[in-house]
Steps between C-alpha positions, in 0.01 A plus 500: 500500500349402167179680408217263416461472126833659412750320279845628405700389199731623226266627229574754229867524596458577870338374817128575491225456756167351396197531728207265449183573694181702501658818362655299218165351399328838530764670287487220244120512479494880480777519241334247269140588593415140579223377721630146540863393473539311174700178523659557160857458621666664202334825602455442872855413604679805353218728614511359853877540516465857371249577776718330762793720406289813462361468855861535623595762240690718749752226587524347153649793306275426203534677167269801461313322220485165687258264329400137459730495199797563733387207713473272195856588399625445855319166517686393186831609655427333835415164342223254558622353830533842667161606365339175614640554853365855496157381383488236775575769757226720357247215510596417859476860617176572320327174586319673783299699246326191363453365852340828606252476211401149611467607865294805405271288281449253784422779749246652260324164466491452876346843553214445257 
């Protein structure tokens, strides 16, 4: 059974497991001390992939000094099509976060 939000692919010379969900966003926000996710894709995409891998650190056999710089190198090695497929999976899996914000906002308005 596939875990919701998990995506497996060859990345950094071996099969890795990315996890995109609430823990990923929390880790990303905590790591970069951000209040709102910036849509600057040059920074966001590698950072999101870093967080997705880091959430599954135990199964990913990551280097001890694992960083966003590793992810950027691995993105270059994987190529644009593989990275685009990975990004689409991340957007699909994390889409519920933006929907939850809209639902919460609507509920707050209804309760006023």
